[in-house]
C-alpha positions as CSV (number, residue, x, y, z in Angstrom):
1,M,-11.3,12.4,17.2
2,K,-10.1,15.1,14.9
3,E,-11.5,16.1,11.5
4,E,-9.1,17.3,8.8
5,V,-9.9,18.6,5.2
6,S,-7.3,18.7,2.6
7,A,-7.1,19.3,-1.2
8,G,-4.7,18.1,-3.8
9,G,-3.8,17.7,-7.4
10,V,-3.0,15.0,-10.0
11,V,-0.9,17.3,-12.2
12,V,-0.4,16.3,-15.8
13,F,2.2,17.3,-18.3
14,G,1.8,15.5,-21.6
15,N,1.7,11.8,-20.7
16,A,3.3,12.3,-17.2
17,I,2.0,12.9,-13.7
18,L,3.8,14.8,-10.8
19,L,4.7,12.7,-7.9
20,L,6.6,13.8,-4.8
21,K,9.1,11.6,-3.0
22,K,9.2,11.9,0.8
23,Y,12.3,11.4,3.0
24,N,11.1,7.8,3.8
25,G,11.0,6.9,0.1
26,D,7.3,7.0,-0.4
27,W,6.0,8.6,-3.5
28,V,2.8,10.7,-3.1
29,L,0.7,13.2,-4.8
30,P,0.8,16.8,-3.7
31,K,-2.0,17.8,-1.2
32,G,-2.4,19.8,2.0
33,K,-4.8,21.3,4.6
34,I,-7.2,23.9,3.5
35,E,-6.6,27.2,5.1
36,E,-9.4,29.4,6.5
37,D,-9.8,31.9,3.7
38,E,-9.6,29.5,0.7
39,N,-11.9,27.0,-1.1
40,F,-10.9,23.5,-2.2
41,K,-9.6,24.7,-5.6
42,E,-7.5,27.4,-4.2
43,A,-6.0,25.0,-1.6
44,A,-5.2,22.4,-4.1
45,L,-3.4,24.8,-6.5
46,R,-1.5,26.5,-3.6
47,E,-0.3,23.0,-2.2
48,V,0.7,21.9,-5.7
49,F,2.8,25.0,-6.0
50,E,4.1,24.8,-2.4
51,E,5.1,21.2,-2.4
52,G,6.2,20.6,-5.9
53,G,7.0,24.1,-7.3
54,V,4.4,23.6,-10.1
55,K,1.8,26.0,-11.3
56,G,-1.2,24.0,-12.2
57,K,-4.5,24.8,-13.9
58,I,-7.6,22.9,-12.8
59,I,-9.4,20.9,-15.5
60,K,-12.0,19.1,-13.3
61,Y,-12.9,17.7,-9.9
62,L,-11.9,14.1,-9.5
63,G,-13.7,13.3,-6.2
64,K,-12.7,12.8,-2.6
65,I,-11.1,10.1,-0.5
66,H,-11.5,9.5,3.2
67,Y,-9.0,7.8,5.6
68,S,-8.2,7.8,9.3
69,F,-4.7,7.8,10.9
70,R,-3.1,8.1,14.3
71,N,-1.6,11.5,15.0
72,N,2.3,11.1,15.3
73,R,2.6,13.5,18.1
74,E,-0.5,12.2,20.1
75,E,-0.7,8.5,19.7
76,S,-4.1,8.3,21.2
77,Q,-5.7,10.9,18.7
78,V,-7.2,9.5,15.7
79,V,-7.6,11.9,12.7
80,N,-10.4,11.5,10.2
81,K,-9.1,13.0,6.9
82,T,-10.9,13.9,3.8
83,V,-9.0,14.9,0.7
84,H,-10.6,16.5,-2.3
85,W,-8.7,15.8,-5.6
86,F,-8.5,17.9,-8.8
87,L,-7.1,16.9,-12.3
88,M,-4.7,19.8,-13.3
89,V,-2.5,20.5,-16.2
90,T,0.8,22.4,-16.3
91,R,2.8,24.0,-19.0
92,S,6.2,23.0,-17.8
93,M,8.0,19.8,-16.4
94,E,10.0,22.0,-14.0
95,C,9.3,21.0,-10.4
96,T,11.1,21.5,-7.1
97,P,10.5,19.4,-4.0
98,Q,9.9,21.5,-0.9
99,R,12.4,20.0,1.5
100,K,11.0,21.7,4.6
101,E,7.8,19.7,4.0
102,G,9.8,16.5,3.9
103,F,10.1,16.0,0.2
104,I,13.4,15.1,-1.5
105,D,12.4,14.6,-5.1
106,A,9.6,15.9,-7.4
107,R,9.2,14.5,-10.9
108,F,6.8,13.9,-13.7
109,V,6.3,10.1,-14.1
110,H,4.9,8.4,-17.2
111,V,1.2,7.6,-16.8
112,N,2.0,3.9,-17.2
113,R,4.2,4.0,-14.0
114,A,2.6,6.6,-11.8
115,A,-0.1,4.5,-10.3
116,K,2.3,1.6,-9.6
117,L,4.9,4.0,-8.0
118,A,2.4,5.8,-5.7
119,K,2.5,4.5,-2.1
120,Y,-1.2,4.6,-1.1
121,E,-3.9,2.6,-2.7
122,D,-6.4,5.6,-2.4
123,E,-3.9,7.8,-4.4
124,R,-3.4,5.1,-6.9
125,S,-7.1,4.9,-7.6
126,I,-7.2,8.7,-7.9
127,I,-4.3,8.5,-10.4
128,R,-6.2,5.8,-12.4
129,K,-9.3,7.9,-12.4
130,A,-7.3,11.0,-13.6
131,I,-5.7,9.0,-16.5
132,Q,-9.2,8.0,-17.6
133,E,-10.3,11.6,-17.7
134,M,-7.2,12.9,-19.6
């Protein structure tokens, strides 16, 4: 079993939240693995910028989620993943999906729709938590 730690952001502009669309049609929040020389906050800010082209500013820590999945390359390997989430704000609605990471669209979605649109239940619950904190 492999352990993986990531960080990500629920990025807010006005009353909209940044979501990224993958090639398979799934809408997700920006997140990614923490690199050796960075903390959770630095990783979350970097991933939001890399995946969505958005410069965020952290407002507060929202909490962490855990899940397990099978590695696509090695079917037998199970990965236990922990993702640390931060509520962020940005000053611009400009966003650009990073195609080489598998994203075909990036957009700010109205808070009333963001949680419904997000593919995974754990991300939907983090979005709902972020909306309560806004």
